[in-house]
Each structure stands twice: as structure tokens, then as C-alpha cells.
C-alpha positions, 0 to 999 in steps of 0.5 A: 388822176383824170389827167393821167388817164387822158394822157394814156388814152391819147398815147394809145390812139397815137400808137394805134395810128402809127401802127396802122400807118406802118401796116398800110405801108407794108401792104403798099397802101401809099401814094407818092406826093405830086406836090398838089395836096388836093390832087393827092387827096382825091387820088387817096379817096379814089383808091380807098373807094375802089381798092388799092 
């Protein structure tokens, strides 16, 4: 029973994250990758801090 409950809990969070990703994309909150992970991550942090 605990195992089943944990699976439900994990699936709920995965579903929630997927829906948040779609919502962000529909609001234009995405970045085109430059191929440089560190640079992209810094740009993402900057946009989250200063607004999209």
C-alpha cells in the first residue's frame, strides 16, 4: 500500500511539472539553447529575477 501511494505521489508531481512546463511555454517563458549550458542557465536565472 505504501508503494502504491508513493507511485501516485510521484506521478502527481511529474504531471504537475509537465503542466507547468506547458503553461510556461504558452506564456513565452522559454529560451533558445545556445549550446552552452552555463550561459543558458545564467540567462534563465536573469529572466526569472528580472521578469520575462
